[in-house]
N, C-alpha and C positions, 0 to 999 in steps of 0.2 A: 770434482777435480780428478784427473787421472794421474797415475804415477808417472814419473819421468825416468825412472830406472828401476830395474829389478835384478837382484843377485841371489843365486842359490849357492850356499856355502856349506861345505862338508859333504858327507858325514866325516866326523873326526871322533876319535876316542877321547873321553873326558873323565876326570876323576876328582874326588873330593879330597880334602886334606885332614880327615878324621876329626874335624872340629865343627860341632853343630853351630850353625848361623855365622860362620866365618866363610865368606865367599872367596873362591879361587878363580881368577880370570884365565880363560882359554881363548886366544885369538883365533878367529876363523877367516880373516882376510889380511891382506897386506895393507899398510897405511895408504890412504887416498886423500886427495884434496877435499875439504869440507864445503867448498863453495857450492851454493845451490842445493844443499841438502839440509832442509829445515824440519821435515816431517818424515817419520819412518813407520811402516807397518810390518811387524815381524810375524813370521809363521815358524814355529818351533816344533821340531820332531825329535822325540827321544825314543831310542830303541835299545834293546838288550840291556836294560837297566838291571843292576844287581839288587835293587830293592828299596834302598832308603836314600836315593839321590834326589836333590832339588836342583833344577836348572832354570835359568832365566836369561833372555837375550839382553845384551848390553852394547853400548858404544862408548869408546873413550877418545879423548881429544889431546892434541899436542900442537905446539907452535913450531917445533924443531925436529920432531920424530925421535928425540932423545929422552925428553922428560914428558911423561904422560900424566894427565889428570886421572883420578880414580874413575872407574867405569860408571856410566850412567845407565840405569835400568830403563829399557824401552817398554812402555805400557805396563809398568810395574804392578799395578793393581790386578791385572788379569793374566799375566804371562808366566808365572812360576809353574813349571811342570814337575810333578812328583812321581811319575811313573811312565811306562811306555805309552806313546800316543802322540797326537798332533794337537797343538793349540794355535788358534788364529787370533792375532791381535788387531788393534785398530790403529789408524794413523795417529801418531803421538808427536807433539813438538819435542824435538831432541836438542833444541838450542844450537842448531847448526850455525856455522859461521863464527862462533865465538873464538875458535882457534883455527889455525891453518889446515890441520889434518885431522882425520878421524880414522878409527879402526873398529870393525865389527867383531863381536865375539859373544861368548856366553860366560856366565859366572855359575859356579857349581858349589854346593854345600852338601852337608850330610845331615839328614834328619835324625839319625840315630846317635851320632856323636862319637862313635867308637871305631868301626871299621872304615877302611877306604872304600868308597862306593864308586862304581864305574858305569858308563853308558856310552852309546854312540849317539852323536847329536848332529842334526842338520838344521840350518837356519836359512830361511828365505827372507830377504829384506826388500820391500818396495819403498821407494823414496820419492819425495817431491819437494819442490822449492816452497 
């Protein structure tokens, strides 16, 4: 199967909230209709990391663009990046269509648990129905 859409988002600066294993959401796109988006393949690039940051690609859903569900990690088993570099994911069922809108982003946490950690992040998302 081929992808039906591809988006490159970022780079944007991201930061952690000084709490180990508490994920902080950073949006990378405007909300968009979720119709026809059932699978996503993320490519995540982290640059200029301050050292102890963890980043993972996510998508979140809403019916009204006012109230959002908690972010859903895309290819969670493979896609947490802990230093500068690029990670390539696989097509993952992202439960598209459950809500009217979706928004792409990343979640960031701090593996040290004390300082605020920073990085520049880019996300490429290939999607298909």
